N, C-alpha and C positions, 0 to 999 in steps of 0.2 A: 506535471501532469498531463500537459498536451501530448507530449510523445507517448504515453504509456497507456492513454484513454481509449484509443482505437485498438490496441493490442488486447486490452483485458474485454473489450466488447466481442472482438474477435473470438477470443478464447470461451466466453459463454455462450456464443452461438454454436460454437463445434461440440460443446459438451451437453447441451442441453436438448431435450427432447423437442422434435419441431412444433408439437402441439401445445407445448409448455413454455416456449421460449419467451413469451412477453412476461409470465410470472418470474422466469430466471433473470430476466434483466432487470425486474422491478426489485427483485431481493438484492442483485448485484449493487443497483445504484444506492439501494438503501444502507446497506451494511457500508457501502464506500462512503457516503455523506455522513454516517454516523462517526466512522473512525476518523474521518476529516474534522469533525467536530471537536473530538476527543483530542486528536492530535492539536489542533490550534489551542484549545483550552491548556492543555499541558504546556504549550511553547509560551503560552502567555504568563502561567506561573512561574515556569523557570526564569523567564525575563524579568518579572516583577520581584522574585524572591531572591534570585541569585545574582544575575547581571544581564546586561544585553547579549553578551557572547554565548551563554549558556545554551539556547536553543540550537544555536548553529554547531557548537561543540558536539552537544548530544546527536543531532542529525549527521553529522560527520562519522561519529563512531558508529551509529547504527548503519549508514551506508557501508563502512568498512567491514564490519561483521556479516552483513547481508550478502557482499561481494565474495567473502570467504566462504560462507556457506553454500552459495550457488557453485563455486569450484569444487567444494568438497563434496557436495550432492551428486553433481553431474558426474565425477569421477567414479562414485560408487554407484552410479545408475547402469554403468554397461559392465 
């Protein structure tokens, strides 16, 4: 999270209108925090009802899928 937080905020500052930047930062942070809450809840449910390895396995699978999508979408972009 620490490695990507600055990049996300820089991106928000690039795409937002200068007179509404604070609003965009607020919306960005709110969405990020809500998603973090539900991700933690889901990981806790996986841990409780399946095994302690389930959240890590799920996270690994999602990272592999995201990497694949980034590669495919980047190639289709040009």
